[in-house]
N, C-alpha and C positions, 0 to 999 in steps of 0.2 A: 868397618864399611868397605875397605879395600878387599878383605877376604870374601865378603859377601858378593861383591862384584865379580871376583875371580871365579867363585863357585858358579854363579849365574852364567858366566861366559863359557865355562866347561859344559854346562847343561845345554846352552843354545848350540854350541858347536857339535856336540854329540847328536842332538836331535836332527840337525841338518844332514849330518853324515848318514844317519839311519834312514832318513827319508830317501836319500839317493839310492841306498842299497835296496830298500824295499821296492822302489820304483824299478830298479833293474830286475828284481825277482818277478814283478808283474810282466815286464817286457819279455823276460825269458819264457814265461808260461805262454804268452801270446805267440811268440816265435815258434815254440814247439807245435802249437796247434796249426799254424800256417805251414810249417814244414810237413806235417802229416798230409795236408792237402796235395802237396807236390808228390809225395811218396806213394800214397795209397789211392788217391782219387784223381789222378791225372790233372793236378793243378786246381781242382775244384775246392776252393777255400770254404764255401758254404757247407758242403757235405762234410768236410773235415771238422768244422765247428759243431755240426749236428752230432757227429760221431764222438768227438773228444770231450766237449764241454760237459755233457751229462755225466760221463764217467768221472771226470775230474771233480765236478761239483759234488757228486755223490760221495766220492772218496773223502773230500774235504769235510763234508757234513758229518760223516760217520766218525772220522778222526776227531773232529771238534766235540762231538757229543760224548765220546767216551774218554776224552783226553785226561781228565783229572784222575779217574779210576785207573787208567793205564799207567800214568806216572807214579801214583802211589803204589801200585802193584809192582812195577818195575823196581822201585826203590825199596820195596818190602817195608814200607813205613806203617806205623800204628799210631792211634790217637795218644796224645800225651796223657800221662797219669798224674792228676792233681794231688795224689797222696804221696808221690815221690818228691822229696825236697828239691832236687835239681830241676825236675820237670815242672814243678809248681812255680819256681822262680822264672823259668823259661816262659810259662804262660803269662805271668805278670809282665815280663819285659815285652812280649808281643802286644799285650793290651796297652802298655804305655806308648809304644811306638805307633800303634793304630790311632790312639787319641791324638798324638802329636801330628800325625799325618792327616787327620780328619777322615779316617776310613772306618768302615765297619770292622769289628774284630774278626780276623781270619780264624779258620779252624786250625788247631795246633797239632802237629804230628811229630813223631820221633822216629828216627831210623837207628836201630841198634847196630852201631858201627864205632870202632875206635878212632876213625878218621875225624878230623875237625872239618865240618862242612855243614851247609844248609842250602835250602832252595825254596822257592815259592812257585806255586802253580795255581791254576784255576782259569775259568772262562771269562770271569769278570770280577772286579774288586769285591762285590758283595758276596761272592762265592769262593773267595780265595782260600788257599791253604799255605801255611808256612811250616816247614819241616826242618829240624836240626838233628844232627847226629848226637848220640850219647857222648861221643868223644868231645864234641864242641861244648856240651853242657858241663863236662868235668874239667876241661883244660883251659877254658877261656875265663878271664876275669869279668866282673860285672860290666865295666865300660867297654870291653872287647866284645862281649856278647851283645851288648846294646848296639854297638856299631854294626855288627853282622845283621841284627834284626832290622836296623834302619835301612841297610842295603837291600834286604829282601822286601821290606815294606815299600821301598822306592820302586822296585820292579812292579809291585802291584799298583801303586799310584800312577806310574807312567804307562800302565796298560801293557807292559812288557810281556806279561803272562799271556795276554791275548795275541800279541804280535808273534811270539815264539810258537804258540800253539798253531796259529794259522800258517806260519812259515813252514813248520814241520809238515803240516798237511799238504801244502803246495809242493814241497820237495818230494813227498811221497807220491802225489798225483803225477808230477813230471816223470818220476821213475816208472810209475805204473803205465802211463801212456807210452813211454819210450819202449818198455818191454813188450807191450801189445803190438806196437809197430814192428819191432824186431821179429817177433814170432809170426806176424802176418806175412812179412817178407820171406821168412824162412820156409813157411809152409805153402805160401801162395805164389812165390817167385816174384813178388813185387807187383806194382800196379800194372794192369794190362789195358790194352786198348789205346795206348797213347799214339797220337799221330805225329810222325816225324821224330827227329832226334834233337830238335831245337832246345828242349828243356833238359837234355841229358846232364849237362854240367850242373844245373840248378838242383836236379834230383839227387845227384851224387853228393853235392854239398849239403842238401837237406838231410840225407841219410846220416852223413858224418855228424851233423849238428845234433840230430835226435839221439845218436849214440853218446855224444859228449854232454848233452843237456843235463842228465842227472849229476854229473860231476860238477858242472857249473853251478847248478842249484844248491848242491851240498856246500860248495865253497862259499856261496853267497849267504847261506844260512849260518855258517860258522862266522862269517864276517859280521853279520847282524848281531850274533851272540857276543862277540868281542866288543862291539860298539856299545851294546846295552850294558855291559859290565862297567865300562867307564862312566856311563851316564848314571847308573845306580850308585856307584861309588860317590860321585859328586852330589847327587841328591841325598844320599844317606848322611854324608858329612854335613850337609846343610840342615838336615832334619835334627841331628843330635847337637849341632854346633861344636862337634868334637871330632875332627878328622883323625886325630891320633888314636882314638879307640879302634876304629876300623883298620888303620895302618898297622897297629900292633897285632890285631887278630890275623891279618894277612901274613905278617912275619911268622907267627906261630904255625899257620897253615903251611907256609913254605918249608919250615924246619921240621914239620911233623913227619915222623916215620913210624906209623903204627905197625904192630906185629902182624895183625890179621889183614887179609886182603879186603879191599873195598867190596861192599855188598851192592846188589842191584845190577842194573843194566847200563851198558855204555850209551844206549840210545837217549837216556835222560841226562847224560853228563853235562851238556851245555847249560842245563837249568841250575846247576850248583854254583855257589859263589867261587869255587875253584874246582877244576877237573879232578875228581877223586882217583882217577886211574893214572894220570900223570905220565903216560908212556910216550906222548907226542911232544916234541920240542915246542916250547912256548913261542918260539920265533917262526914256527912252521905255519904255512897257510892252512894246514889241517888242524891247528890248535883250536880248542873250544873257547879258550879264554885268553885275554891279553897277558903279557908277562907280569907276574906279581911284582917284580922290582919296579916296573914302570908305574903300576897302580899305586904302590906305596909312595913313590916319588911324587906323583901327582897329588895324592892326598896331603902330603907334607908341604906342598907348595901352596896350599889353600890358606 
């Protein structure tokens, strides 16, 4: 009973933190739109919104529409082969975890890579995809693979796949709008027709903010990714009733040193259970995932 309460406490805390971070992302997007009003339209916020919102919404919609295909293509993933013994077991484990979580069976994909890793994607739970590397299928024991699948199933159950997809789209929209503003200033010399210099300081600050906004949004996206990993670890442990399985899988991921380089694109690195590229310090604000040692510690405290 105490372990169950501790897991639920982890879940509640991570959900609160994620709400705060997502709220900041929404605020950041609105602030970018308002800044455009001061920079390009002489402080006219309405015109700024008419200009920026359709572009942003269109970008988000397109990104959302092709998100699954984009991720699978970037990861160079393929459908799992039920005639292969390891991949057949993988399909069974995904089915078991889907039943345990009360979810529709996701589509099962495999990435041909010697790394131990996995990810989930999709626009909603009914259309979700779970993908694991061939290295994970070979190197993980049954309880470890089960722990990893429970982690990914938790991402689906918690709607993390939707949150991360929309967040990526918002980050891209902010970057796109900021770039449009930059080139408008470059070619047009900034907004014209302003009366007086009373808004000069605000305009300069707005320009600086718009330049820095893509960095802020990227950092916020990475912070969301790190928080969702903690939450999925907690949910996954609750789902299997065996935190040790996932803890041991993370230990293997930490000690894994494959001969071949990771396949796929760095753009989808935050979706994996652990960053396959591992070039950024886990304690860096640019890290896609929280420190594995801390994740293992939390799992073993449950």
